[in-house]
C-alpha positions in Angstrom: 0.0 0.0 0.0 1.2 3.4 -0.9 1.4 5.6 2.2 2.6 8.9 0.8 5.4 10.2 -1.3 7.2 10.9 2.0 7.6 7.2 2.7 8.9 6.4 -0.7 12.5 6.6 -1.9 13.6 6.6 -5.5 14.4 3.0 -6.5 17.7 2.8 -8.2 17.5 -0.7 -9.7 16.3 0.4 -13.2 18.4 3.5 -13.0 21.5 1.3 -12.7 20.2 -0.8 -15.6 19.9 2.5 -17.6 23.4 3.5 -16.5 24.8 0.2 -17.8 23.0 0.6 -21.2 25.1 1.8 -24.1 24.5 5.4 -25.2 23.1 4.3 -28.6 20.0 3.0 -26.8 17.1 5.4 -25.9 15.9 4.6 -22.4 12.8 5.6 -20.4 11.9 4.5 -16.9 8.2 4.2 -15.9 7.6 4.1 -12.2 4.2 3.0 -11.0 4.9 4.4 -7.5 4.1 7.8 -8.9 2.6 7.5 -12.4 0.1 5.1 -13.9 1.3 2.6 -16.5 0.5 3.3 -20.1 1.6 1.1 -22.9 4.3 2.5 -25.1 6.0 1.0 -28.1 9.5 -0.4 -27.3 12.1 -2.7 -28.7 12.9 -4.2 -25.3 11.3 -4.0 -21.9 13.0 -4.4 -18.5 10.9 -4.9 -15.3 11.7 -5.2 -11.7 9.4 -5.9 -8.7 9.2 -6.8 -5.1 7.4 -10.0 -4.1 4.1 -8.4 -3.1 3.7 -6.6 -6.5 5.1 -9.2 -8.7 1.7 -10.2 -10.2 1.4 -6.6 -11.5 4.8 -7.0 -13.1 3.7 -10.2 -14.7 0.6 -8.5 -16.0 2.6 -5.7 -17.6 5.0 -8.3 -19.1 2.1 -10.1 -20.7 0.9 -6.9 -22.3 4.2 -6.5 -24.1 4.7 -10.2 -24.9 1.3 -10.3 -26.5 2.6 -7.7 -28.9 5.8 -9.8 -29.5 8.0 -7.4 -27.5 10.7 -9.1 -25.5 10.6 -8.7 -21.7 13.5 -9.1 -19.3 13.0 -9.2 -15.5 15.4 -8.7 -12.7 15.5 -7.6 -9.1 15.1 -9.4 -5.8 12.0 -11.4 -6.5 13.1 -12.7 -9.9 16.5 -13.5 -8.5 15.0 -15.5 -5.6 12.3 -17.2 -7.7 13.8 -17.4 -11.3 12.0 -20.6 -12.3 8.7 -18.9 -11.6 9.6 -15.5 -13.2 10.9 -17.1 -16.4 7.4 -18.5 -17.1 6.1 -14.9 -17.5 9.0 -13.2 -19.2 11.6 -14.0 -21.9 14.7 -13.8 -19.8 15.6 -13.3 -16.1 18.7 -11.6 -14.7 19.6 -13.2 -11.4 21.7 -11.0 -9.0 23.5 -7.8 -9.9 23.0 -6.4 -13.3 26.1 -4.2 -14.1 28.5 -6.9 -15.3 26.0 -9.0 -17.3 23.7 -6.4 -18.9 26.0 -5.8 -21.9 25.9 -9.5 -22.7 22.1 -9.6 -22.4 21.7 -6.7 -24.9 24.1 -8.3 -27.3 22.2 -11.6 -27.2 18.9 -9.7 -27.7 20.3 -7.9 -30.7 21.5 -11.2 -32.2 18.1 -12.8 -31.4 19.6 -15.5 -29.1 18.4 -14.5 -25.6 18.9 -17.1 -23.0 16.2 -17.7 -20.4 18.5 -17.0 -17.4 21.6 -14.8 -16.8 23.5 -14.7 -13.6 25.1 -11.4 -12.8 28.5 -11.7 -11.0 29.1 -9.7 -7.8 30.3 -6.2 -8.6 33.7 -5.1 -7.3 32.6 -1.9 -5.6 36.2 -0.8 -5.0 36.4 0.2 -8.6 34.3 3.2 -9.8 31.7 1.8 -12.1 28.2 2.3 -13.4 26.3 5.3 -12.0 22.5 5.3 -11.8 20.7 7.5 -14.4 18.9 9.8 -12.0 17.8 12.0 -14.8 15.4 9.2 -15.8 13.7 8.9 -12.4 10.4 10.5 -11.6 10.9 14.0 -10.2 8.0 13.7 -7.7 9.9 12.0 -4.9 10.5 13.9 -1.7 13.9 12.3 -1.4 17.0 11.5 -3.5 18.7 8.1 -2.9 22.2 6.6 -3.2 23.8 3.2 -2.4 27.3 2.9 -1.1 27.5 -0.8 -0.2 26.0 -4.2 -0.9 25.8 -7.5 1.0 25.4 -8.4 4.7 27.4 -10.8 6.8 24.4 -11.3 9.2 22.0 -14.1 8.4 18.7 -12.9 9.9 16.2 -15.6 9.1 13.6 -13.4 7.6 15.9 -11.3 5.4 16.8 -11.9 1.8 19.8 -9.5 1.6 22.5 -12.0 2.3 21.0 -14.5 -0.2 20.5 -11.9 -2.9 23.6 -9.8 -2.6 25.9 -12.1 -0.6 27.3 -12.3 2.9 30.4 -10.3 2.0 29.9 -6.6 2.9 31.2 -4.8 -0.1 31.8 -1.1 0.0 32.3 1.6 -2.7 35.4 3.7 -2.7 34.7 6.8 -0.5 36.0 9.3 -3.1 33.6 7.7 -5.7 30.7 8.1 -3.3 31.6 11.7 -2.5 31.8 12.5 -6.2 28.4 11.1 -6.8 26.9 13.0 -3.8 28.5 16.2 -5.1 26.7 15.7 -8.4 23.3 15.4 -6.8 22.3 19.1 -7.2 18.7 19.0 -5.8 18.0 20.3 -2.3 16.0 17.2 -1.4 17.2 15.1 1.5 19.0 11.9 0.7 18.1 8.3 1.8 21.1 5.9 1.9 19.7 2.7 0.5 22.4 0.6 2.2 21.1 -2.1 4.6 23.7 -0.9 7.0 25.7 2.2 6.1 28.0 2.1 9.1 28.9 -1.6 8.5 30.0 -4.3 11.0 33.7 -4.1 11.5 36.4 -1.6 12.6 37.5 -1.3 8.9 33.9 -0.5 7.9 33.6 2.2 10.6 36.9 3.8 9.5 35.4 4.0 5.9 32.2 5.6 7.4 34.3 8.1 9.3 36.2 8.9 6.0 32.8 9.4 4.2 31.3 11.6 6.9 34.5 13.7 7.2 34.5 14.1 3.4 30.9 15.3 3.4 31.8 17.9 5.9 35.1 18.9 4.2 33.4 19.2 0.8 30.6 21.3 2.3 27.9 19.1 0.7 25.3 20.5 3.2 23.0 17.5 2.6 20.4 16.3 5.1 20.2 12.5 5.0 18.8 9.3 6.6 20.2 5.8 6.7 19.4 2.3 7.9 21.7 0.7 10.5 21.8 -2.1 13.0 21.7 -1.3 16.7 25.5 -1.3 16.6 25.2 2.1 14.8 25.1 3.7 18.3 28.2 1.8 19.6 30.7 4.5 18.6 29.4 7.8 19.9 32.2 9.8 18.3 31.2 8.4 14.9 27.5 9.2 15.6 28.5 12.8 16.4 30.6 13.1 13.2 27.7 11.7 11.1 25.3 14.2 12.7 27.7 17.0 11.7 27.7 15.6 8.2 23.8 15.9 8.1 22.4 12.7 9.6 18.9 13.4 10.7 17.2 10.0 11.2 18.1 6.4 11.7 16.0 3.4 10.7 17.0 0.7 13.2 16.0 -2.9 13.1 15.0 -3.6 16.8 12.5 -6.4 15.7 11.4 -7.8 19.1 11.7 -7.4 22.9 11.9 -11.1 23.8 15.4 -12.7 23.7 13.9 -16.0 22.6 12.2 -14.4 19.6 15.4 -12.5 18.6 17.4 -15.8 18.8 14.8 -17.5 16.6 15.2 -14.7 14.1 19.0 -15.1 14.3 19.2 -11.4 15.3 22.3 -12.0 17.3 23.5 -8.4 17.3 20.3 -7.5 19.1 20.7 -10.3 21.6 24.2 -9.1 22.4 22.9 -5.6 23.0 20.0 -6.7 25.1 16.6 -4.9 25.1 18.1 -2.6 27.8 20.5 -1.5 25.0 17.7 -0.3 22.8 17.0 2.7 25.1 20.8 3.4 25.3 21.0 3.5 21.5 18.0 5.8 21.3 19.4 8.2 23.9 22.7 8.4 22.0 21.0 9.2 18.7 18.8 11.8 20.4 21.9 13.4 22.0 23.0 14.4 18.5 19.5 15.4 17.3 19.0 12.2 15.2 15.4 10.8 15.0 14.8 7.1 15.4 12.5 5.0 13.3 12.2 1.6 15.0 11.5 -1.4 12.9 9.6 -4.2 14.8 8.2 -7.5 13.6 5.2 -9.3 15.2 3.7 -12.7 14.5 6.5 -15.0 15.6 5.8 -18.3 17.2 4.8 -18.4 20.9 3.6 -14.8 21.1 0.8 -14.8 23.6 -1.8 -12.1 23.6 -0.1 -10.5 26.6 3.0 -9.9 24.5 1.3 -7.2 22.4 0.2 -5.3 25.5 3.8 -5.6 26.8 5.3 -4.5 23.5 2.9 -1.5 23.3 4.0 -0.5 26.8 7.6 -0.8 25.8 7.2 1.2 22.6 5.6 4.1 24.4 8.3 4.2 27.0 11.2 3.6 24.6 11.7 7.1 23.3 11.7 5.9 19.7 10.2 8.5 17.5 8.3 6.5 14.9 7.5 2.8 14.5 7.3 0.6 11.4 5.6 -2.6 12.7 5.2 -5.4 10.2 3.9 -9.0 10.4 6.5 -11.8 10.1 6.6 -12.7 6.4 8.7 -15.4 4.7 10.0 -14.1 1.4 11.3 -16.3 -1.4 14.9 -17.4 -0.9 15.0 -16.7 2.8 15.9 -19.2 5.5 12.5 -18.5 7.0 10.7 -19.5 3.8 12.7 -22.7 3.6 11.8 -23.6 7.2 8.1 -22.9 7.1 7.8 -24.8 3.7 9.6 -27.8 5.3 7.1 -27.6 8.2 4.1 -27.2 5.9 3.0 -24.0 7.7 2.4 -21.6 4.8 -1.3 -20.6 4.8 -1.2 -19.4 1.2 0.6 -21.4 -1.5 -1.2 -20.6 -4.8 1.8 -18.8 -6.4 2.2 -16.5 -8.0 -1.3 -15.3 -7.2 -0.9 -15.4 -3.5 2.3 -13.3 -3.5 0.0 -10.3 -3.1 -0.6 -11.3 0.5 3.2 -11.3 1.2 3.3 -7.5 1.9 4.1 -7.6 5.6 0.6 -6.9 6.7 -1.0 -10.3 6.3 -0.5 -13.4 8.5 0.8 -15.9 5.9 2.3 -18.5 8.3 0.3 -20.8 10.6 1.8 -19.8 14.0 2.7 -22.0 16.8 1.7 -21.2 20.3 -0.8 -18.5 19.2 -3.4 -17.9 16.6 -3.9 -15.8 13.5 -6.7 -13.9 15.2 -4.5 -13.0 18.2 -1.8 -11.7 15.9 -4.2 -9.4 14.0 -5.8 -8.3 17.3 -2.4 -7.6 18.7 -1.4 -5.6 15.6 -4.6 -3.5 15.9 -4.1 -3.0 19.7 -0.5 -1.8 19.3 -1.3 0.7 16.5 -4.3 2.1 18.2 -2.2 2.6 21.3 0.5 4.4 19.2 -1.9 6.6 17.2 -4.8 7.3 19.5 -5.5 10.7 21.1 -3.8 12.1 23.1 -1.0 9.4 23.1 0.1 10.3 19.5 0.2 14.0 20.3 2.2 13.4 23.5 4.6 11.2 21.7 5.3 13.9 19.2 5.8 16.5 21.9 8.3 14.1 23.6 10.1 13.7 20.3 10.3 17.5 19.8 11.7 17.9 23.3 14.3 15.0 22.9 15.4 16.0 19.4 15.7 19.7 19.9 16.0 20.1 16.2 13.3 21.4 13.9 14.4 19.6 10.8 14.8 16.2 12.5 11.5 16.6 14.3 9.7 17.5 11.0 11.1 14.4 9.4 9.8 12.0 12.1 6.5 13.9 12.4 5.8 13.5 8.7 6.8 9.9 8.8 4.5 9.3 11.8 1.6 11.0 10.0 2.1 8.9 6.9 2.2 5.7 8.9 -0.9 6.7 10.9 -2.8 7.6 7.7 -1.7 4.3 6.2 -2.9 2.3 9.2 -6.3 4.1 9.3 -6.8 3.3 5.7 -5.8 -0.4 6.0 -8.3 -3.3 5.7 -7.4 -4.4 9.2 -7.9 -1.1 11.0 -10.5 -1.1 13.8 -10.9 1.9 15.9 -10.9 0.9 19.6 -13.3 3.0 21.6 
């Protein structure tokens, strides 16, 4: 569900494909986030999609294939489910596109497309393809950039390590700074990295170099990033990032029970402990950085009382905004492999049922609880977060803790978008 333009960040997948396309090709990007699809004549069509919207991607593919126009699909869903995707398109690119796209185009021109292409991992140390931002829709409230790929963690629900590998690969800092300098709009920037700060001492040194370079070059950019809870470990680095323009952190807290975190293989959170959540929030707030906390509900053995306890914790946590989703196994993840082996998927008519895998449906038969309890818990938590006067008091608390108009405005807008999205959802029930 589309919440608002404020919650959307320009997707760079097709922009990278366009960047890897030879200059003698004319390229146009159509983005259904912000503009309705209309058929246009083309020699070749490239499509990408997340799992929940893949049926729409297949529908568009059929429109072109019915007119004998070749369609190629890539991205995370096609990479994780290539045998499915290839039934609906002419060719699938699995993995990263930059080092294989030239071969795909040559094969197309010579009328010898293969059904599957596997893109090798890109060496990010070497300056390479830049995304064609000039082709992106101008209606986004953000700009976006990616500085790294891959993740050494193996969280059960996450597809990143399967899709982009367990090796954390990072771009050359000078290359990133050069790209940032070329982004001339005054819009804030969202770093698309799954963890911009990284996981090792070497990663942190590279982050320090990046933030120092942003300050030295006077880029004067406001920006947001995703990070693990370890993003608050080095207070000196947090302070430097804040001076470089960091205004909000998206942090994967996920749960408040250690057993649930262990089941998710969220080991970094287990090490920090739930008591470490508040410490991290306080450090971010000290440097006027808003915190968007990511939480997952619907794990096994969550009694109804857990949701009351979680709501109480969230309201005391100091976290500024909350993105709460229902545990969802995505293709290629360890979670999907486990629930398939245990025969616990509630919906298996694929690809049609992928539309339910949008993080707001219960799609796994839970153990130790029921589907109804999960939905009721979801409703209870969100009504607690967004009801009057709790919502207004939360925002006043954020204003007091952040002491920064820009950071507060960012988390306030995000809260309003999430509140609006929840109240428009199929599952919303006002508690009176």
